[in-house]
KETIKOL-622216 format. One record per atom (N, C-alpha, C): residue in one letter; x, y, z. Coordinates in steps of 0.001 Angstrom, whole numbers, plus 500000, padded with zeros to 6 digits. Layout:
N
AXYZ...
END
This chain:
198
M741116304222087199M739721304268087593M738849303620086514R739186303974085215R738447303409084121R738615301887084079Q739817301424084365Q740101299984084361Q739298299280085452L739206299939086628L738460299363087739L736968299266087389S736429300299086756S735025300305086338S734780299208085301H735726299069084373H735634298036083344H735668296643083989F736503296475085003F736639295210085718F735320294829086399Y734675295832087048Y733407295557087742Y732285295195086762K732280295851085598K731284295524084580K731453294090084094L732701293732083839L733022292379083379L732637291336084435L732943291659085686L732608290762086797L731088290600086918S730354291702086771S728894291656086848S728310290790085741I728867290921084535I728391290106083400I728620288626083659L729807288296084177L730139286902084467L729211286312085535V728949287099086578V728075286631087677V726660286422087151L726153287380086362L724807287248085805L724695286062084848S725746285826084051S725754284694083116S725722283374083882A726538283293084926A726582282079085747A725220281824086398F724601282905086881F723298282780087532F722240282316086526A722273282875085320A721307282517084277A721464281055083866M722718280590083774M722964279193083391M722485278238084481S722648278644085727S722229277762086827S720716277653086890C720009278660086405C718543278645086425C717981277652085418K718792277261084438K718314276313083431K718203274904084000N718908274611085080N718821273279085692N717442273123086304D716740272064085916D715389271819086421D715492271151087787A715103271880088816A715199271355090176A713885270718090626T712933270570089694T711655269964090045T711857268494090373P711285268018091492P711438266599091820P710798265718090757K711490264665090401K710987263722089394K710263262569090098P709234262013089452P708592260837090048P709537259654090040K709352258755091003K710199257568091079K710002256725089821A711102256217089314A711022255348088137A711136253908088581F710408253009087916F710457251606088233F710892250829086999L711576249742087222L712082248936086126L710929248328085332A711077248329084030A710106247644083188A710503246174083152L709784245359083883L710143243964084010L709400243124082982E710083242096082488E709458241173081550E709400239802082191Y708265239136082065Y708068237822082640Y707764236832081524P708020235544081779P707770234548080722P706293234424080394N706010233969079180N704626233725078801N704018232690079744Q702767232891080071Q702105231986081010Q701706230681080327V702237229592080876V701895228240080418V701338227503081621Y700141226944081478Y699450226353082622Y699398224834082528K699484224209083702K699390222766083823K698558222457085064T697731221411084988T696869221078086124T697703220602087313Y697433221205088463Y698080220791089704Y697107219899090475A697570218697090788A696745217758091549A697631217058092563S697084216817093732S697811216113094780S696821215258095556D697279214093096018D696421213214096814D696002213866098129K696771214872098565K696487215531099844K695279216448099809Y694916216922098598Y693903217963098499Y692653217481097790N691522218060098153N690236217703097562N689920218522096320F690925219166095735F690677220010094564F691875219978093630T691632220370092387T692699220549091401T692514221931090768F693584222469090195F693514223758089503F694687223870088554D694586224796087621D695675225036086675D696642226050087259K697950225703087169K699008226537087757K700019226917086689N700530228121086783N701595228583085894N702856227743086145E703459227203085094E704671226391085240E705852227204085775F705778228530085658F706822229422086151F706889229416087679A705773229084088333A705702229100089794A705915227694090354S706412227645091587S706620226357092259S705664226230093443V705251224983093732V704296224731094804V704999224052095968K704702224531097155K705186223900098387K703974223475099189E703890222178099474E702788221662100275E703150221841101749V702485222765102401V702818223128103782V702241222115104757K700968221804104593K700291220799105409K699092220284104626S698327219407105237S697229218776104498S696156219761104068S696119220930104692S695065221897104369S695588223195103755A696879223270103473A697436224533102949A698598224268102004L698750225181101055L699920225135100173L700330226544099804E701579226658099366E702142227954098960E702605227848097509I702277228861096727I702692228920095330I703690230068095213H704951229723094963H706046230697095029H706453231230093658Y706741232546093660Y707309233249092497Y708610233899092998P709690233141093097P710910233667093747P711476234933093104S711486235004091776S712076236187091126S711238237436091347M709978237258091708M709100238405091987M708958238657093475K709583237806094285K709466237887095747K708002237877096168A707255236916095609A705818236833095867A705402235385096145T704363235250096947T703787233938097253T702277234036097330I701610233042096740I700162232899096930I699968231866098041F699268232268099090F698950231365100189F697533230847099969M697404229519099856M696109228901099593M695748227964100740N694547228116101261N694090227281102372N692773226608102021Y692695225315102371Y691483224537102157Y690806224297103505K689469224430103500K688715224142104717K687465223344104335P687224222233105023P685989221510104741P684796222263105328I683681222195104641I682462222822105155I681757221815106068E681554222227107302E680900221368108295E679802222176108991G678825222612108204G677751223437108739G678191224852109080N679338225270108559N679908226576108923N680179227464107703L679434227276106623L679693228039105396L679603229547105643N678601229992106392N678453231438106654N679676232005107377I680224231245108322I681415231692109063I682614231775108117L682775230763107263L683899230759106313L683797231933105335L682592232226104878L682394233362103971L682711234683104668K682241234830105900K682514236069106654K684006236242106900D684706235145107238D686152235212107477D686900235621106208A686503235061105060A687156235389103792A686937236855103434Q685715237346103633Q685408238745103340Q686116239682104312K686187239258105563K686878240065106583K688356240201106236L688966239097105768L690380239128105382L690631240188104319T689728240284103358T689873241281102289T689672242691102823Y688610242900103566Y688254244269103969Y689073244793105148E689919243930105740E690894244427106719E691897245369106055H692065245226104731H693017246052103979H692383247326103436F691111247550103755F690387248699103195F691009250025103613V691611250073104817V692225251318105318V693324251788104369K694137250838103880K695256251193102994K694847251194101513A693703250583101204A693300250420099814A692679251687099257D692914251931097959D692235253018097253D690854252552096786Q690780251266096453Q689537250703095939Q689605249182096028I688477248535096283I688397247074096244I687343246699095214I687773245962094188I686867245542093120I686503244082093348E685205243803093461E684705242439093650E684187241906092325Q684581240670091996Q684092240043090771Q683602238632091091P682298238418091108P681764237087091394P682126236095090289F682225234826090663F682514233765089702F681538232611089926V680948232105088838V680006230983088919V680296230009087783N680512228748088155N680623227655087180N679668226563087651K678423226607087166K677389225684087626K677709224243087252D678340224048086099D678639222686085643D679540221940086623H680491222653087225H681424222006088159H681180222409089618K680050223079089863K679697223477091229K680813224307091875V681256225325091160V682320226206091647V681757227626091710Y681748228184092914Y681205229528093131Y682211230311093966G682472231546093595G683463232295094359G683428233785094124M684412234442094687M684562235902094558M686045236203094369F686337237041093382F687706237473093099F687831238932093512Y688850239241094337Y689041240603094844Y690317241210094273N690187242414093743N691347243200093311N691434244408094239V692441244400095119V692601245463096119V693632246454095586Q693198247639095207Q694084248631094615Q694577249607095677G695887249842095674G696494250720096666G697611250003097404D698188250656098393D699345250120099117D698921249160100235A698136248157099880A697695247151100855A698702246012100906A698644245230101985A699576244109102152A699337243028101103T698089242856100687T697767241894099629T696838242571098625N697156242419097339N696375243100096306N695375242181095601I695623240867095650I694734239936094979I694347238826095947Q693043238555096015Q692526237476096855Q691327236847096166F691055235605096515F689792235018096101F689376233934097087Y688089233644097083Y687607232444097753Y686732231702096771V686646230381096944V685874229541096044V685311228376096854T684083227955096497T683405226909097251T682423226173096352D682043224954096800D680928224257096158D679661224460096968S679788225163098082S678714225525099026S678196224350099849V678841223171099693V678383221995100421V679507221336101224K680644221100100562K681741220358101198K683066221107101251N683358221920100243N684705222457100054N684748223982100066F685812224504100647F686020225960100690F687518226222100590V687910227086099640V689318227447099426V689441228964099410V690458229466100081V690749230903100056V692207231086099667A692496232096098860A693867232343098395A694179233835098441S695418234165098832S695862235565098929S697279235693098408L697536236782097716L698868237071097183L699597238042098107Y700846237697098464Y701680238582099284Y703047238744098624F703600239959098737F704965240249098283F705855240437099500Y707121240009099371Y708078240169100455Y708777241519100319A707976242559100369A708489243926100243A707465244859100845H707919246068101207H706994247085101719H705991247407100622P704690247394100941P703695247618099886P703854248963099195N704029248930097901N704044250132097070N703374249734095766F702120250129095611F701287249652094517F701942249864093157D702556251023092944D703152251323091637D704325250407091320S705167250142092318S706370249356092049S706070247877091814I705022247341092461I704709245917092281I703630245679091230L703151246745090607L702040246606089662L702302245614088525P703483245637087860P703711244664086781P703629243218087276A704224242942088432A704179241589088986A702767241243089430T702055242200090017T700684241965090455T699790241613089265D699932242367088175D699129242101086968D699414240703086422Y700681240319086440Y701087239001085932Y700469237887086789I700631237982088106I700131236937089008I698612236961089097Q698015238133088898Q696558238224088896Q695954237309087824K696578237252086661K696107236370085584K696191234910086029D697281234580086735D697439233210087232D696362232864088251M696045233805089122M695040233547090155M693641233429089554R693373234201088519R692090234050087812R691986232653087193K693100232217086612K693135230882086001K692914229803087060M693536229970088244M693326229009089335M691852228919089704L691234230068089888L689822230126090262L688939229496089190E689165229881087945E688310229430086844E688489227949086533S689665227379086866S689933225968086552S689731225041087754M689342225593088890M689166224799090112M688101223721089917Q688462222485090333Q687506221385090317Q687644220597091601W686531220016092025W686509219262093284W686633217776093001K687364217089093891K687525215646093742K686428214866094470N685863215437095513N685023214661096424N683531214942096302N683116215563095189N681667215786095066N681157215467093664K681647214373093085K681195213983091763K679696213699091734E679167213217092873E677740212932092942E676924214218092809L677488215369093304L676777216645093172L676810217141091733I677962216977091087I678130217445089715I677209216673088769N676999215369089044N676186214549088169N674682214767088363K674317215491089422K672882215732089664K672336216739088673
END
């Protein structure tokens, strides 16, 4: 009888010890981890083509595909990202082009946490535009439009070939955002030298 009582005490101690050890395991869900990605230093070179009425500085890391006379794609294959850039001549329709560009941005407002607008003005080269930073799980996080307000209008949007997840694409978005700012700030028109000289 004493042996049986001793056995039960020993068994109880073992069960309690096992239970106590299992409680040390942290079962709290951990946040998703994302890879810390490193990208090459940004080196810019002027992109010019006879097909387009504008030039801009482009990161040498990215490649350009001329889709048609009014559009081009700037590819970042390792980031699974593309900047889609479209040119439209102004033919008495500047207000419509501006509304379309703004509508394109604010269509993502449902998924966006915040949209930051940053106006851009370069009076010397007649370049006026708006840079949009769309924060949140939107389909496109960076957009801009730029115009001389007389002849030329360009709109550009960044898209990733992945389901939108702001946290996971943030390093790539930050990297390409710098490139898109450089494109906007370095934009020059080929067909309005007479306006620039005024």
